[in-house]
C-alpha positions in Angstrom: 159.5 143.6 128.2 160.0 145.6 125.0 157.5 145.4 122.2 157.7 146.2 118.6 157.9 149.7 117.4 156.1 150.9 114.3 159.1 149.5 112.4 159.2 145.7 112.2 161.9 144.3 114.5 163.9 143.1 111.5 164.7 146.7 110.8 162.2 147.1 108.0 163.4 144.1 105.9 160.1 142.3 106.0 159.8 141.9 102.3 163.2 140.2 101.9 163.3 138.3 105.2 159.8 136.8 104.6 160.4 136.2 101.0 158.1 139.0 99.7 157.1 138.3 96.2 156.0 140.5 93.3 158.4 143.3 94.0 157.5 143.9 97.7 155.0 146.8 97.9 155.7 149.5 100.4 153.9 152.5 101.6 153.6 154.8 98.6 154.2 152.1 96.1 151.0 153.0 94.4 149.5 156.3 93.4 152.6 158.5 94.1 152.8 157.6 97.7 149.1 157.3 98.6 148.4 154.2 100.7 146.6 151.6 98.5 143.4 149.9 99.5 143.9 146.4 101.0 142.2 145.1 97.9 144.5 146.8 95.4 147.5 144.5 95.3 150.1 143.1 93.0 149.1 140.0 91.1 151.5 137.8 93.1 149.7 138.8 96.3 146.4 137.9 94.8 147.8 134.5 93.7 148.8 133.7 97.3 145.5 135.1 98.6 143.6 132.8 96.2 145.6 129.8 97.5 144.8 130.9 101.1 141.1 130.9 100.3 141.3 127.3 99.1 143.6 126.3 102.0 141.1 127.7 104.6 138.3 125.9 102.7 139.9 122.7 104.0 139.1 123.6 107.6 135.3 123.6 107.2 135.1 121.5 104.0 134.7 118.2 105.9 132.1 119.5 108.4 129.0 118.6 106.4 130.3 115.1 105.7 131.3 114.2 109.3 128.1 112.4 110.3 127.7 110.6 106.9 131.4 109.7 107.0 131.0 108.1 110.4 128.0 106.1 109.2 129.4 104.9 105.9 132.8 103.9 107.3 131.4 102.5 110.6 133.3 104.9 112.8 132.5 106.6 116.1 132.4 110.4 116.3 135.7 110.4 118.3 137.4 108.5 115.4 136.0 110.9 112.8 137.2 113.8 114.9 140.7 112.5 114.3 140.4 114.1 110.9 140.8 117.4 112.6 143.3 116.2 115.2 145.8 114.7 112.8 145.5 117.7 110.4 145.8 120.4 113.0 148.4 118.8 115.3 150.7 118.1 112.5 150.1 121.6 111.2 151.0 123.0 114.6 154.3 121.0 115.0 155.3 121.6 111.4 154.9 125.4 112.1 158.1 125.1 114.0 160.2 124.2 110.9 158.6 126.4 108.3 160.9 129.3 108.9 163.9 127.0 108.8 162.8 125.6 105.5 161.8 129.0 104.0 165.1 130.6 105.0 167.0 127.9 103.0 165.0 127.5 99.9 163.1 130.8 99.6 159.4 131.7 100.1 158.2 130.7 96.7 159.7 127.2 96.8 158.2 126.8 100.3 154.8 127.8 99.1 155.0 125.5 96.1 156.2 122.6 98.3 153.3 123.1 100.7 150.8 123.3 97.8 152.1 120.1 96.2 151.8 118.2 99.5 148.2 119.4 99.9 147.3 118.3 96.3 148.9 114.9 96.8 147.5 114.1 100.3 144.0 115.4 99.6 143.8 113.2 96.5 145.1 110.2 98.6 142.4 111.0 101.3 139.7 111.0 98.7 141.0 107.6 97.5 141.0 106.0 101.0 138.9 103.1 102.2 139.0 103.6 105.9 139.0 106.2 108.6 142.5 105.3 109.6 143.8 105.9 106.0 142.0 109.3 105.8 143.4 110.3 109.2 146.9 109.4 108.1 146.6 111.3 104.8 145.1 114.3 106.6 148.3 114.4 108.6 150.4 114.7 105.4 147.9 117.4 104.3 148.6 119.2 107.6 152.3 119.3 106.9 151.7 120.9 103.5 149.2 123.3 105.1 151.8 124.4 107.7 154.4 125.2 105.0 151.9 127.1 103.0 150.0 129.0 105.8 153.1 130.3 107.7 154.8 131.4 104.5 151.7 132.9 102.8 151.1 135.2 105.8 154.7 136.3 105.7 154.6 136.9 101.9 151.3 138.9 102.1 152.6 141.0 105.0 155.9 141.6 103.3 154.5 142.3 99.8 151.0 143.8 100.2 150.4 147.4 99.6 148.5 149.5 102.2 150.7 148.7 105.3 150.6 146.0 107.9 147.0 146.4 109.0 145.9 146.3 105.3 147.8 143.1 104.8 146.2 141.5 107.8 142.7 142.5 106.5 143.5 140.9 103.2 144.7 137.7 104.9 141.7 137.6 107.1 139.5 138.2 104.1 141.0 135.1 102.4 140.4 133.2 105.7 136.8 134.4 105.9 136.0 133.6 102.3 137.6 130.2 102.6 135.8 129.3 105.8 132.5 130.6 104.4 132.7 128.7 101.1 134.3 125.5 102.5 131.1 124.0 104.1 129.0 125.0 101.1 131.4 123.3 98.7 131.7 120.4 101.1 127.9 119.9 101.2 127.5 120.0 97.4 130.4 117.6 96.7 129.6 115.5 99.8 126.0 115.1 98.6 127.5 113.2 95.7 130.0 111.2 97.7 132.0 111.6 100.8 135.1 111.5 98.6 134.0 114.6 96.7 135.2 117.3 99.1 138.7 115.8 99.2 139.0 115.6 95.4 137.5 119.1 95.2 140.4 120.4 97.3 142.8 118.6 95.0 141.5 120.3 91.9 141.3 123.8 93.5 144.8 123.5 95.1 146.2 122.4 91.7 144.8 125.6 90.2 146.3 127.6 93.1 149.7 125.9 92.6 149.6 126.9 88.9 148.8 130.5 89.8 151.6 130.6 92.3 154.1 129.1 89.9 153.2 131.7 87.2 152.5 134.9 89.1 154.8 134.8 92.2 158.3 135.8 91.3 161.2 133.7 92.3 162.5 134.6 95.8 166.0 133.9 96.8 166.7 132.5 100.3 167.1 135.3 102.9 170.6 136.3 103.9 170.0 135.0 107.4 169.2 131.3 107.7 166.7 130.8 110.5 167.7 128.2 113.2 165.2 125.5 114.1 165.1 126.9 117.7 163.8 130.4 116.8 160.1 129.8 117.2 160.5 128.1 120.6 163.0 130.7 121.7 160.5 133.4 120.7 158.0 131.9 123.2 160.3 133.1 126.0 158.8 136.6 125.4 155.9 137.0 127.7 153.7 138.9 125.3 153.9 136.2 122.6 153.5 133.3 125.0 150.5 135.0 126.7 148.8 135.6 123.3 149.6 132.1 122.2 148.1 130.5 125.4 145.0 132.7 125.0 144.6 131.5 121.4 145.0 127.9 122.5 142.2 128.2 125.0 140.0 130.2 122.6 140.6 127.6 119.8 139.6 124.8 122.1 136.2 126.3 122.2 136.2 127.3 118.5 137.1 123.8 117.3 134.8 122.1 119.8 132.0 123.9 118.0 133.4 123.4 114.5 134.4 119.8 114.9 131.7 118.3 117.1 128.6 120.4 116.7 127.6 118.7 113.4 126.7 115.5 115.3 124.0 116.9 117.7 122.7 119.3 115.0 121.1 116.2 113.3 121.0 117.7 109.8 121.7 116.0 106.4 124.8 116.9 104.4 123.2 119.7 102.4 121.6 121.4 105.4 124.8 121.2 107.4 126.6 122.9 104.6 124.0 125.7 104.5 124.2 126.2 108.3 128.0 126.3 108.4 128.0 128.5 105.3 125.9 131.0 107.3 128.5 130.6 110.1 131.3 131.2 107.7 129.7 134.3 106.2 129.5 135.9 109.7 133.2 135.0 110.2 134.1 136.8 107.0 131.9 139.9 107.6 133.1 140.4 111.2 136.8 139.6 110.4 136.9 142.2 107.6 134.5 144.9 108.6 133.4 144.4 112.2 136.7 143.8 113.9 138.5 147.0 112.6 135.5 149.2 113.6 135.1 147.7 117.0 138.9 148.0 117.7 138.8 151.6 116.5 136.0 152.5 118.8 136.7 150.5 121.9 140.4 149.5 121.7 142.1 146.1 121.5 141.8 144.9 125.1 138.1 145.9 125.8 137.0 144.4 122.4 138.8 141.1 123.0 137.5 140.8 126.6 133.9 141.5 125.5 134.2 139.2 122.5 135.6 136.3 124.5 133.0 136.7 127.2 130.2 136.7 124.6 131.7 133.7 122.8 131.9 131.8 126.1 128.2 132.6 126.8 127.3 131.4 123.3 129.0 128.1 123.8 127.4 127.7 127.2 124.0 128.2 125.5 125.0 125.4 123.0 125.8 123.2 126.0 122.5 123.9 127.8 120.3 123.5 124.7 122.2 120.9 122.8 119.1 118.8 122.3 117.0 121.8 121.1 117.8 121.8 117.4 116.6 125.3 116.6 118.5 126.9 119.5 121.6 124.8 118.8 121.7 125.7 115.1 121.2 129.4 115.8 123.9 129.5 118.5 126.4 127.6 116.3 125.9 130.1 113.4 126.2 133.1 115.7 129.7 131.9 116.9 130.9 133.1 113.5 130.6 136.7 114.8 133.0 136.1 117.7 135.4 134.0 115.7 135.7 136.7 113.0 136.3 139.5 115.5 138.9 137.5 117.5 140.8 136.2 114.5 141.6 139.7 113.1 142.3 141.6 116.3 144.4 138.8 117.8 146.5 138.3 114.7 147.3 142.0 114.5 148.1 142.1 118.3 150.3 139.1 118.4 152.4 140.4 115.4 152.8 143.7 117.2 153.6 142.5 120.8 156.2 140.0 119.6 159.8 141.5 119.7 160.9 139.1 116.9 160.6 138.9 113.2 157.0 138.5 112.1 157.7 135.2 110.3 159.0 133.8 113.6 156.1 135.2 115.6 153.7 133.7 113.1 155.3 130.2 113.4 155.4 130.3 117.3 151.9 131.6 117.6 150.6 129.1 115.0 152.2 126.2 116.9 150.4 127.0 120.1 147.0 127.8 118.8 146.7 124.9 116.4 147.6 122.5 119.2 144.4 123.6 121.0 142.4 123.4 117.8 143.7 119.9 117.0 143.1 118.3 120.4 139.6 119.8 121.1 137.5 117.9 118.5 138.9 114.5 119.5 138.4 115.0 123.2 135.0 116.5 122.5 134.0 113.2 120.9 135.4 111.2 123.7 133.7 113.3 126.4 130.4 113.1 124.6 130.7 109.4 124.3 131.3 109.0 128.0 129.3 111.8 129.7 126.9 113.0 127.1 126.7 115.7 124.4 126.5 118.6 126.9 129.9 118.1 128.5 132.2 119.0 125.5 130.5 122.4 125.1 130.6 123.2 128.8 134.3 122.5 128.7 134.7 124.6 125.6 132.9 127.5 127.3 135.1 127.2 130.4 138.2 127.2 128.2 137.2 130.4 126.4 136.4 132.0 129.8 139.8 131.0 131.1 141.3 132.7 128.0 140.0 136.0 129.3 141.9 135.5 132.6 145.1 134.6 130.7 144.7 137.6 128.4 144.3 140.0 131.3 147.8 139.2 132.5 149.0 141.0 129.3 146.8 144.0 129.6 149.7 146.5 129.5 151.2 144.8 126.4 147.9 145.1 124.6 147.8 148.8 125.3 151.4 149.1 124.0 150.4 147.1 120.9 147.6 149.5 120.3 149.9 152.5 120.5 152.4 150.8 118.1 149.6 150.1 115.6 148.5 153.7 115.8 152.1 154.9 115.3 152.5 152.6 112.2 149.2 153.8 110.8 150.3 157.4 111.4 153.5 156.7 109.6 151.6 155.5 106.5 149.3 158.5 106.6 152.3 160.9 106.8 153.9 159.2 103.8 150.6 159.4 101.9 150.4 163.2 102.6 154.0 163.6 101.4 153.2 161.6 98.2 150.1 163.7 97.5 152.1 166.9 97.9 154.8 165.5 95.5 152.1 164.6 93.0 150.7 168.1 93.1 154.1 169.6 92.6 154.7 167.3 89.6 151.3 168.2 88.2 152.0 172.0 88.6 155.4 171.5 86.9 153.9 169.9 83.9 
């Protein structure tokens, strides 16, 4: 099966096809052709990245309040875990329609629609009086999240300066910052009331909505209207399907830890926030700094194999020592290392191995991986209720270990992805050298 060349499969039209905003930076758009730092971006890219931070806060924001929410609303852990399930499963399914919507109304309007839905449904969740109401409103929140997440990644990849890898680093930075600060904000606001985190998202997303409206330029719909079937058809490609299934299995372990671990940790709201903030900080550090260095030194496949193996071992430690509070808390925090590394490397790899437009690849990949993330917390609660708190984590560890087996079937594709990424990076370096030479000539002429 063919994989992407250094040029995107859409023939280099990434900025227009994904609705790139802010003028669509390209190699050499800054500094006479020198590639810009991932953190030197147009204002529109920063506006979208800011909204990404707040959006990703929503993942870990509810973690510190899960036990207190269960107690105050007289719900079982499995019922509380439906906050993750409704949110992520709806996000997953909605990923299949995001490209269809964006290709008809344009990227900016899609971003705005997603942000509006998040603002409305997070406010409704904060105004709820039962677990059932919150679960329902989290589903609407998930719909907005899907419209926003899929389009924001496409906009950042299409508009950011510094190339594809730089855009992914910026996106993962936003993810890391959001995940790191979400539990802290959730613990502070949750210490006042369980409603606080939901209303906090409402306010922050309203700010992000304003920034998007003001800073992101209007983007017309792409010339090609994307059929609803594109993401599912894209899964016929072995590389994309294999990476998606790997992500599903990996996310089962990830969201078992994220969604269920707060219960056996037996900490109050503030201490849970501090613990998961430490976890989130490790996610951010290893997503932005650790993953690129490990990939550069060992390569994509060896890094992913080792990372998944260590993550499976860590979850197995959680399963064995789930009643030992000190070991449990330490092991949960350390999972941030493996999550950060995996997120960055896998996102780059899946965008490279997929022989389709990157917006389509993002939607198809998001659909599969969020299904795993959505189902895991609910079943973790049910398994713990029936068989004890050890079982969900043993299942999570086995799921991550199985991900290694699935990933190994695409070993050659990962090697091809690494070559393509290297070729793309070399292309940017060549353009940078040409730009520097041109700058020197202009300087001599003046």
